[in-house]
N, C-alpha and C positions, 0 to 999 in steps of 0.2 A: 555462424551457430544464431538462430534470431530468439533474441533475449526479451523476455516481455516481464510487467510488474503489474502482479493480476492480486486476486485473493484466493484465497486455499480456505476454504470452508473446517470449521473445527468445532467442537460440541455437539451436545444432544438434540436430537429428534426435535422441535417444535422448539428449539432455546438454541437459535442460531450465534456462533461466534466464527470472523473471520481473520486470520493473519495474514500482512502484504506482502507474496513475495515476490522475488528475483527467479524467474524460472528462464529457462527451453521455453519455447515456442508450442516446441513438439509434444513435450511431457505431459501428463492428463493432471484434471483441475485441483486433485489432492496428492500429486505424485509425490517425485525430487523435486526439490530448489535449490538453487544457489546459498541464496542469502534470508534471513526475516528482516525485514525492515519496519516492519510498523503492524499493526492487528486495526480491529474493527468492530466494535461491538455498536449491532444497529438497535438491541433493547433496550441499549442504554437511552437518555434522555441528555440532553447539551454536547454537548462536546466530548465523541462518543468513537474517537477514530483516535491515533497516536501514530508519529511517522518519526525516520532515524531523516532530518532531509537531507543533512553534507551525503549519507549512501545513496540516498536516491536520486542526486542531485550527479551523484559521481558515476551511478549506472545507465542516467539518461547519456550521463555525457560519454558513455562506451557504445552509445544505438541503444538501447535497450527502452521500448514502449510502452508507455502505460496503457492501461484499460480505460473503458471510461469511463469508469467509477474510480475508478486511484487516481487517474487524470484531475479529478471534480477533488480528491481529499487533497493535491498537493496544490494547486490552487486556494483552496483554501486554508493550508497550511501554512503556504506564502504571507498570504494576507495577515495571517494572526501575528507570522511574526516580524513580519516589517511596521503593522501597527506598534509591537509591542519594542521593536528597534525604535521608533521613532520617539518613545515615551520618555 
């Protein structure tokens, strides 16, 4: 089973919000998923996403491939965690 970490759209029309989910690559965008690992609110300024890096790393270790957008969120979250640990 090919597993991806991708966005699932929720929210109303003209007010998008997304959940970062781990899903089978064959399932539809808003269909079934294995686990929810974060969220993304594009309408919000500043820090507009959250990720559970422990679970993301677990799924990536198991072979899950992140989408391009989620991969950029992971890079930003890892950078922020590294900076927080340095302080």
